[in-house]
C-alpha positions as CSV (number, residue, x, y, z in Angstrom):
1,X,0.0,0.1,0.1
2,X,2.9,2.3,0.9
3,X,4.2,2.1,-2.7
4,X,0.8,2.7,-4.2
5,X,0.3,5.8,-2.0
6,X,3.8,7.2,-3.0
7,X,2.8,6.7,-6.7
8,X,-0.5,8.5,-6.1
9,X,1.3,11.4,-4.2
10,X,3.8,12.0,-7.2
11,X,1.0,11.9,-9.7
12,X,-0.4,15.0,-8.4
13,X,0.6,18.2,-10.3
14,X,0.4,20.1,-7.0
15,X,3.4,18.1,-5.7
16,X,5.5,18.7,-8.7
17,X,4.7,22.5,-8.6
18,X,5.6,22.5,-5.0
19,X,8.9,20.8,-5.6
20,X,9.8,23.1,-8.4
21,X,8.9,26.2,-6.4
22,X,10.8,25.1,-3.4
23,X,13.9,24.2,-5.3
24,X,13.9,27.1,-7.5
25,X,13.3,29.7,-4.6
26,X,15.7,27.8,-2.4
27,X,18.5,28.0,-4.9
28,X,17.6,31.7,-5.4
29,X,17.9,32.2,-1.7
30,X,21.1,30.5,-1.3
31,X,22.3,32.6,-4.3
32,X,21.2,35.8,-2.4
33,X,23.1,34.7,0.7
34,X,26.2,33.9,-1.6
35,X,26.0,37.3,-3.1
36,X,25.6,38.9,0.3
37,X,28.7,37.2,1.8
38,X,30.7,38.1,-1.3
39,X,29.9,41.6,-1.0
40,X,31.2,41.6,2.7
41,X,34.2,39.7,1.7
42,X,35.1,42.2,-0.8
43,X,34.6,45.0,1.7
44,X,36.9,43.3,4.3
45,X,39.7,42.7,1.8
46,X,39.4,46.3,0.6
47,X,39.6,47.5,4.2
48,X,42.7,45.5,4.9
49,X,44.4,46.9,1.7
50,X,43.2,50.5,2.3
51,X,44.2,50.7,6.0
52,X,47.8,50.0,5.0
53,X,47.7,52.5,2.2
54,X,46.0,55.0,4.4
55,X,48.6,54.7,7.1
56,X,51.6,55.2,4.7
57,X,49.9,58.0,3.1
58,X,49.1,60.0,6.3
59,X,52.4,59.3,7.8
60,X,54.2,60.7,4.7
61,X,51.9,63.9,4.9
62,X,52.4,64.6,8.6
63,X,55.9,63.5,9.5
64,X,56.6,66.3,12.1
65,X,53.5,66.3,14.3
66,X,52.1,63.2,15.8
67,X,49.1,64.9,17.2
68,X,48.0,66.1,13.8
69,X,48.8,62.8,12.2
70,X,46.6,61.0,14.9
71,X,43.8,63.3,14.1
72,X,43.6,61.8,10.5
73,X,44.5,58.2,11.2
74,X,41.7,55.6,10.9
75,X,41.7,52.0,12.4
76,X,39.6,49.2,11.3
77,X,37.8,46.8,13.5
78,X,36.1,43.9,11.5
79,X,33.2,41.8,12.4
80,X,33.8,38.8,10.0
81,X,30.6,37.0,9.0
82,X,30.3,33.4,9.5
83,X,29.2,31.6,6.2
84,X,26.1,30.5,8.0
85,X,25.0,34.2,7.8
86,X,24.3,33.5,4.2
87,X,21.2,31.3,5.5
88,X,20.0,33.9,7.8
89,X,21.0,37.4,6.9
90,X,19.0,39.0,9.7
91,X,19.8,42.7,10.2
92,X,23.5,42.4,8.9
93,X,22.4,43.9,5.7
94,X,21.6,47.1,7.6
95,X,24.2,47.3,10.3
96,X,27.8,47.9,9.5
97,X,30.2,44.9,10.0
98,X,33.3,47.2,9.6
99,X,34.2,50.1,11.8
100,X,36.7,52.6,10.7
101,X,37.4,54.9,13.6
102,X,39.7,57.6,14.6
103,X,40.9,58.3,18.2
104,X,38.5,61.4,18.3
105,X,35.1,61.0,20.1
106,X,33.6,57.6,19.2
107,X,29.9,57.8,19.6
108,X,29.5,59.9,16.4
109,X,31.5,57.3,14.4
110,X,30.1,54.0,15.5
111,X,26.7,54.2,13.6
112,X,28.0,55.0,10.1
113,X,26.8,52.4,7.7
114,X,26.6,51.9,4.0
115,X,24.2,53.6,1.7
116,X,21.5,50.9,0.9
117,X,18.4,51.4,-1.4
118,X,15.5,51.8,1.2
119,X,13.2,50.0,-1.2
120,X,15.6,47.0,-1.1
121,X,15.5,47.2,2.7
122,X,11.7,47.4,2.8
123,X,11.4,44.3,0.7
124,X,14.1,42.4,2.6
125,X,16.3,39.5,1.5
126,X,15.0,36.2,0.2
127,X,17.5,34.1,2.1
128,X,17.0,30.4,2.9
129,X,15.6,31.3,6.4
130,X,12.8,33.3,4.8
131,X,11.9,30.3,2.6
132,X,11.9,28.1,5.6
133,X,9.8,30.3,7.9
134,X,7.3,31.6,5.3
135,X,7.1,29.5,2.4
136,X,7.6,26.0,3.6
137,X,4.4,26.2,5.8
138,X,2.3,27.2,2.8
139,X,3.6,24.2,0.9
140,X,2.9,21.9,3.8
141,X,-0.6,23.4,4.0
142,X,-1.2,22.8,0.3
143,X,-0.1,19.2,0.4
144,X,-2.1,18.2,3.5
145,X,-5.2,20.2,3.8
146,X,-7.4,17.7,1.9
147,X,-5.8,14.3,2.4
148,X,-8.9,13.1,4.3
149,X,-11.7,15.6,3.2
150,X,-11.0,15.1,-0.4
151,X,-11.5,11.2,-0.1
152,X,-14.6,11.8,1.8
153,X,-16.0,14.3,-0.7
154,X,-15.2,12.0,-3.6
155,X,-16.6,8.8,-1.8
156,X,-13.4,6.9,-1.8
157,X,-13.0,7.0,2.1
158,X,-15.8,4.3,2.3
159,X,-13.6,2.1,0.3
160,X,-10.8,2.5,2.5
161,X,-12.9,1.6,5.6
162,X,-14.3,-1.5,3.8
163,X,-10.9,-2.8,3.2
164,X,-10.5,-3.5,7.0
165,X,-7.1,-1.7,7.2
166,X,-6.8,0.9,10.0
167,X,-8.0,4.2,8.6
168,X,-5.9,6.0,11.3
169,X,-2.8,4.2,10.1
170,X,-3.8,5.0,6.5
171,X,-3.9,8.7,7.3
172,X,-0.6,8.5,9.1
173,X,0.9,6.7,6.0
174,X,-0.3,9.6,3.7
175,X,1.0,12.2,6.1
176,X,4.4,10.5,6.4
177,X,4.9,10.5,2.6
178,X,4.4,14.2,2.5
179,X,6.7,14.6,5.6
180,X,9.4,12.5,3.9
181,X,9.1,14.6,0.7
182,X,9.4,17.9,2.6
183,X,12.2,16.7,4.6
184,X,14.2,15.5,1.6
185,X,13.7,18.8,-0.1
186,X,14.8,20.7,3.0
187,X,17.8,18.3,3.3
188,X,18.7,19.0,-0.4
189,X,18.6,22.8,0.2
190,X,20.8,22.6,3.4
191,X,23.2,20.6,1.4
192,X,23.4,22.9,-1.5
193,X,23.9,25.8,1.0
194,X,26.8,23.9,2.7
195,X,28.4,23.5,-0.7
196,X,27.7,26.8,-2.2
197,X,28.1,29.0,0.9
198,X,31.1,27.0,2.0
199,X,29.5,26.2,5.5
200,X,31.5,23.8,7.6
201,X,29.7,21.1,9.6
202,X,30.0,23.2,12.9
203,X,27.6,23.1,15.8
204,X,25.9,26.2,14.6
205,X,25.1,24.6,11.3
206,X,23.7,21.5,12.9
207,X,21.5,23.8,15.2
208,X,20.2,25.6,12.2
209,X,19.3,22.4,10.6
210,X,17.6,20.9,13.7
211,X,15.5,23.9,14.4
212,X,14.3,23.9,10.7
213,X,13.2,20.3,11.0
214,X,11.4,20.9,14.2
215,X,9.6,23.8,12.7
216,X,8.3,21.8,9.7
217,X,7.2,19.0,12.2
218,X,5.1,21.7,14.0
219,X,3.2,22.6,10.8
220,X,2.7,19.0,10.1
221,X,1.2,18.6,13.5
222,X,-1.0,21.6,13.1
223,X,-2.3,20.3,9.7
224,X,-2.8,16.9,11.3
225,X,-4.9,18.4,14.0
226,X,-7.2,20.5,11.6
227,X,-7.6,17.4,9.2
228,X,-8.9,15.4,12.2
229,X,-11.6,18.0,12.8
230,X,-13.3,16.2,9.7
231,X,-14.3,19.6,8.0
232,X,-14.6,20.2,4.3
233,X,-11.6,21.0,2.1
234,X,-12.5,24.6,1.8
235,X,-12.9,24.9,5.6
236,X,-9.4,23.1,6.1
237,X,-7.7,25.4,3.6
238,X,-9.2,28.7,5.1
239,X,-8.5,27.4,8.7
240,X,-4.9,26.7,7.9
241,X,-4.2,29.7,5.7
242,X,-5.7,32.0,8.4
243,X,-3.5,30.2,11.0
244,X,-0.4,30.9,8.8
245,X,-1.3,34.5,8.2
246,X,-1.8,35.1,12.1
247,X,1.4,33.2,13.1
248,X,3.8,34.3,10.4
249,X,2.6,37.8,9.3
250,X,0.2,39.3,11.8
251,X,1.5,38.4,15.2
252,X,5.2,39.2,14.4
253,X,4.2,42.8,13.3
254,X,2.0,43.2,16.3
255,X,4.6,42.0,18.6
256,X,7.2,44.4,17.0
257,X,5.0,47.3,17.3
258,X,4.1,46.5,20.9
259,X,7.8,46.1,21.9
260,X,8.7,49.3,20.0
261,X,6.1,51.3,22.1
262,X,6.9,49.6,25.3
263,X,10.6,50.5,25.0
264,X,11.0,53.5,22.9
265,X,14.5,54.4,22.2
266,X,14.6,58.2,22.3
267,X,18.2,58.0,23.6
268,X,19.5,57.3,20.2
269,X,18.7,60.9,19.0
270,X,19.6,62.6,22.5
271,X,22.9,60.6,22.6
272,X,23.9,61.8,19.1
273,X,23.2,65.5,20.0
274,X,24.7,65.5,23.5
275,X,28.0,64.0,22.3
276,X,28.3,66.8,19.7
277,X,27.2,69.5,22.0
278,X,29.5,68.4,24.7
279,X,32.4,68.4,22.3
280,X,31.6,71.8,20.6
281,X,30.8,73.7,23.7
282,X,34.3,73.0,25.1
283,X,35.7,75.5,22.8
284,X,34.0,78.1,24.8
285,X,34.5,76.4,28.2
286,X,37.4,76.9,30.6
287,X,40.2,74.6,29.6
288,X,40.8,73.8,33.3
289,X,37.4,72.4,33.7
290,X,37.9,70.1,30.7
291,X,41.2,68.9,32.0
292,X,39.9,68.2,35.4
293,X,37.4,65.8,33.9
294,X,40.0,64.3,31.6
295,X,42.2,63.6,34.5
296,X,39.4,62.1,36.5
297,X,38.8,59.8,33.7
298,X,42.5,58.9,33.1
299,X,44.4,59.6,36.4
300,X,47.5,58.2,34.8
301,X,47.7,61.2,32.5
302,X,47.5,63.8,35.1
303,X,51.2,64.0,34.9
304,X,50.8,65.9,31.6
305,X,50.1,69.6,32.5
306,X,48.2,71.9,30.4
307,X,50.2,74.9,29.0
308,X,48.5,78.2,29.5
309,X,48.8,79.9,26.2
310,X,48.1,78.6,22.5
311,X,46.8,75.4,21.2
312,X,47.7,72.1,22.6
313,X,46.8,68.6,21.6
314,X,46.5,67.6,25.3
315,X,43.4,69.9,25.7
316,X,42.1,69.1,22.3
317,X,42.0,65.2,22.7
318,X,40.6,65.8,26.3
319,X,37.9,67.8,24.7
320,X,37.1,64.9,22.3
321,X,36.9,62.6,25.1
322,X,34.2,64.7,26.7
323,X,32.0,64.0,24.0
324,X,31.9,60.3,24.7
325,X,32.0,60.8,28.4
326,X,29.0,63.0,28.7
327,X,26.9,61.0,26.3
328,X,27.8,57.7,28.1
329,X,24.4,57.7,30.2
330,X,22.4,57.9,27.0
331,X,24.4,55.4,25.3
332,X,23.9,52.8,28.2
333,X,20.2,53.6,28.5
334,X,19.8,53.0,24.8
335,X,21.7,49.7,24.9
336,X,19.7,48.7,28.1
337,X,16.6,49.3,26.2
338,X,17.7,47.3,23.1
339,X,18.6,44.4,25.5
340,X,15.1,44.6,27.1
341,X,13.4,44.6,23.6
342,X,15.4,41.5,22.7
343,X,14.7,39.7,25.9
344,X,11.0,40.5,25.6
345,X,10.9,39.4,22.1
346,X,12.4,36.0,23.1
347,X,9.9,35.6,25.9
348,X,7.0,36.3,23.6
349,X,8.3,34.2,20.7
350,X,8.3,31.1,22.9
351,X,4.5,30.8,22.1
352,X,4.7,31.5,18.5
353,X,7.1,29.0,16.6
354,X,7.6,31.3,13.5
355,X,8.9,34.1,15.4
356,X,10.9,31.9,17.7
357,X,12.7,30.3,14.6
358,X,13.4,33.7,13.0
359,X,14.9,34.9,16.1
360,X,16.8,31.8,16.7
361,X,18.3,31.6,13.1
362,X,19.5,35.1,13.4
363,X,21.1,34.4,16.8
364,X,22.8,31.3,15.4
365,X,24.1,33.1,12.4
366,X,25.1,36.2,14.7
367,X,23.2,38.5,12.6
368,X,20.7,39.6,15.2
369,X,20.5,43.1,16.8
370,X,22.0,41.8,20.0
371,X,25.1,40.6,18.1
372,X,25.4,44.1,16.6
373,X,25.2,45.8,20.0
374,X,27.8,43.4,21.2
375,X,30.0,44.4,18.3
376,X,29.7,48.0,19.0
377,X,30.6,47.4,22.6
378,X,33.6,45.6,21.3
379,X,34.3,48.5,19.1
380,X,34.4,50.8,22.2
381,X,37.0,48.6,23.8
382,X,39.1,48.5,20.5
383,X,38.8,52.4,20.4
384,X,40.0,52.7,23.7
385,X,42.9,50.4,23.2
386,X,44.0,52.6,20.3
387,X,43.5,55.8,22.3
388,X,45.7,54.5,25.1
389,X,48.4,53.7,22.7
390,X,48.6,57.1,21.0
391,X,47.7,59.4,24.0
392,X,51.2,59.1,25.7
393,X,53.0,59.7,22.4
394,X,50.7,62.6,21.6
395,X,51.2,64.2,24.9
396,X,54.9,63.7,25.0
397,X,55.1,64.9,21.3
398,X,57.1,61.8,20.4
399,X,58.5,61.7,16.7
400,X,56.3,60.1,14.2
401,X,59.1,57.6,13.2
402,X,59.1,56.3,16.8
403,X,56.0,54.2,16.2
404,X,56.0,50.9,14.5
405,X,53.3,51.5,12.0
406,X,53.5,47.9,10.9
407,X,51.9,47.0,14.2
408,X,48.5,48.5,13.2
409,X,46.6,45.9,11.3
410,X,42.9,45.6,11.1
411,X,41.5,43.8,14.1
412,X,38.9,41.1,14.1
413,X,36.0,40.8,16.5
414,X,35.5,37.4,18.1
415,X,31.8,36.7,19.1
416,X,31.3,35.0,22.4
417,X,27.6,34.3,22.2
418,X,26.3,30.8,23.1
419,X,23.0,29.7,21.7
420,X,21.0,27.2,23.7
421,X,19.2,25.0,21.3
422,X,17.3,23.0,23.9
423,X,15.8,26.1,25.4
424,X,14.7,27.2,21.8
425,X,13.2,23.9,20.4
426,X,11.6,23.0,23.8
427,X,8.6,25.2,23.4
428,X,8.1,24.2,19.8
429,X,8.4,20.6,20.5
430,X,5.9,20.9,23.4
431,X,3.4,22.6,21.3
432,X,3.8,20.0,18.5
433,X,3.5,17.1,21.0
434,X,0.4,18.7,22.5
435,X,-1.2,19.0,18.9
436,X,-0.4,15.4,18.2
437,X,-1.5,14.1,21.5
438,X,-4.7,16.0,21.4
439,X,-5.4,15.0,17.9
440,X,-4.7,11.3,18.7
441,X,-6.7,10.9,21.8
442,X,-9.6,12.9,20.7
443,X,-10.0,11.6,17.2
444,X,-8.5,8.2,17.2
445,X,-11.8,6.6,18.3
446,X,-13.5,7.9,15.3
447,X,-11.4,5.6,13.0
448,X,-11.7,1.9,12.8
């Protein structure tokens, strides 16, 4: 019987159409991810090349004043994207993965990013995660909504019951064929992604695969539950499509708007204004006041005394430092609200598998907003290290050639996030088991 059911399944034009759509869009999504990764890799290679040229050029222009030279120098801090980011691009197409910073005030530099067509950003990227989260459920619904109701409507269901075989087992066989078909297609797409994107068999890759299969099992369980309600094909289709629309489209938008209103980030604007104002008003502020705050921040530099007359780099860089110091409160408040947004999103997502999978895939690929905030915090540490290398040389007016300029290469950010797969899949598995258990115990008695 199993062979006959398989032959019957593949005779359907819907199956061939679904197979073609999934493969075509899957390859397109992988190609989109590959293009994205290539663009980022080109940018990294150019950054490495340009920093070396930039240092040589600026050193040749400003050989006699290390303070003036330091004003122009830029140092690169790179967030290298994992190849798995080609599967779940997340917010990494919006947020900069390379920071080119000077030792001047930092907050005004951290949020520079590439110019991107806003229409493209609005449409988003058709990566593989989008296909899994949005389109796979639609295909699962199309393949399953009428596996029982169609036979009842065509009068063939009575023939199945007359044959004496378990009708419940018969339904499970039909469902398993569709599950096997979808699983194979998903496996093929992940294999293509591994080959095309160059993804190694890491823990992160297996986590991505695992959560994807758990997600499609949830949709099969949901379809099974609706099928066993014994409604008409039209009713099943409307019920499942409405559920898809609510879970995949409506609720994520609703949750996003709720979180944005609950934790508005006004500090993003006030921080930018404050760091600029604090720097610019120092031109008209008593220099001793600026230096007192600078020495409080860096007591190790209190040995460098401010000259009373004329321009001095000590005062200028102390003034630059004030822009960051005085806006630190707003920056910390902004990051705290972003962290609260992310934590609330994860809490709410536990009850909605599509949102949970989307957040989880971005977290696995390190392309979430939380990952970007960690990168920006690491940029602050990088900037501080560079400052502390140059401040003593500037304040002591060391010669430019006393610095080993070959030492300054672009640094790479190392992410330290740990994704917990069990905590992520447990709610989805629980909902799936509840749907299956409820379907079985409530409806099994209706079948012989």
